[in-house]
Phi, psi and omega in degrees: 000133178285157180296328182293337179258002181295147185271347183232136177288309185229132173240126178251124180256109180129120181252027172280185183305319183289317178296317178297315181297318179298316178298316182296316180292324176300313184286328177295319183280330181211085184300337182277000183300137173277103190230134179236119179251123176261118188234121179286343180283148177293162180296323179287146183275357191300320180296321180289320178302323183271003188262216193305119179257005183298149176272137177233153183268131172237140180287165176293329176298321177295321177300315180298322177294313183291332176300332182291342178240020179051048184239031179262127181297145184283340186254036179281160179239123182281145173254119181262337180208152180228127178253122181246128182214180191222117184299125174076007183226161177284167176102130175202163177215144178236124177248136180231157179293330180296324180298328183259358181054049180235158177297325180200157173280328181186187184214151173250125178232157173281141181305315180294330179296315180290325178296313181292320180297321179290322177297319180292320177301316182292325177297321179292318178292330180299331182298334181246020182238091187292341184248022179261128177240122179251102186262119177262114191256344189080183185289333178274084188260104178266099186263338192303319184291343181267344186301318186287351182275349185251142177286328178225131182246123181251118177267113182234018181250101186252313183079178178284168186307312184282350181265352187282137182267015177226142175224114182242297179222149178143206182199152170267116184285355185053046178225156171231148175259124174260116183247156178178183176247125183240134177267133182238168185281320191207070180278148175276123182302143175062027182241141178238148180237135173236114185240118182272125179253178181291344182246356181149174183284147173240116183245138171239123189232153178302162177220170180279000181273359182120166189293337182260010172242120188243147170284129180250134171230109185244110182262133181202183176296153179304322181295316179295317181297318177298317179296314181295326181288337185263348183277169181294161178301318182296316179292323179296314180298325177295316179296319180295317179298317181297323183281318187273326183096199189251019185297333179245020182076208183276140172278124190256327180202159177222140177212164176059045177288132178213152183248142175224120174297150186239141175194174176244130177218123181214149177274133175291322178242122182263002178227133172223107182062239181261016179248145182219145182244134181226164177062216181294345173287342178256327181200131173248122189248160168295145184285356179303132183071359172057052188256350188302302182291326178299315178296320179296322178292324176293321173306308186297317183295314184287328175293319178299320176301315183293314184288317180294322177296321180292305188282342178288347179289340172055041174238159182298325184292332180291342181260009178281159180299318182297318181296317180292315178300319180294319179296318180290326176296318176298318178300313180302316179297322182291339183265352187299311185295315181294315179298313182299316182293314184291315177298317182296316181295313182293321178295317179298312181296319181298326184269317188288331181272009173240003180289134179273358184289132184301314179300323180292320179300314180295320182294320182289329173294318177296322181297318178297319179296316179297322179300321180292325187259005174239085184306321179299321179293319181293316180290327177296317177296316181297320180292325175298318180292329183275319191237351183075190182232132180237000000 
């Protein structure tokens, strides 16, 4: 079927946060858009309500974007300062919201919270979108027969690193992330800690459970992570205390321990003809600095701008193959700098802070010290993490 005869302008494959956000921004900007969303999740929210409660980091820039579609979860926790340090080595850096003149450096939300907020936002926008079809397919998703019906196909279904059925560029870090909720004696409200160990970063982040219950993300070798996941709570807390130190007082309890293998996987080209890949379908990142979903939301927002601008012109030429290919090519070019910078920073941090080489160890300690004493460099890095690069 030719694109000029296709029955749908835009088809989005994937009903996770990035796919939902892209659909919502498309309809907000152009409610008359002919849009088809393929969502493996059921129409009812009950499965999502009962699902993933892990806390994930979103930048303040992501909050500002999601506020435009009233899709910000009510139970988020703001981060006002971040302390970065290095186990057993000199060098540290402290970033604060005051340095950047921002309301917050970032926020911690529950994955299910952001998922539910986006579903509700899209339901409200659906009321004024006469040509929007939200198809709930279940896990047996037969998409192939529908691809030729859309003038533009957006792939937003990526999954975790080990679940992805494509491998193009990247690396297996030979690391796993052990996540959980840890109760501490004396945490500073709205404060986050990033502690680099010999095997990977250890992050303690605020949570919706109160100031003394923190989200833990402990990255290490798969063997170490498996061992830590299998020992008793008392032994685990002792190991965590030894690694992290006494900055938050005594570690009192741990719950909901889970393991996630870590790697980098990214597409060199995110556009092929009338198809485009966004979010984890375009790049799966290491969780250091918490940039994966933030980058995906920027993908979704800027793609929605491009597509809504194209199809809102309502002329035959805007629905031609050349017009769509050109619009997606412009989108791809607009994302190059942000993708390159974000992928590069996370990959660099994931590798350089686990190197056992003595010169590298000394250099990274010096780098943290320089970051603290060179405010322009520190604020530049923080702004990239918060808002990306355009």
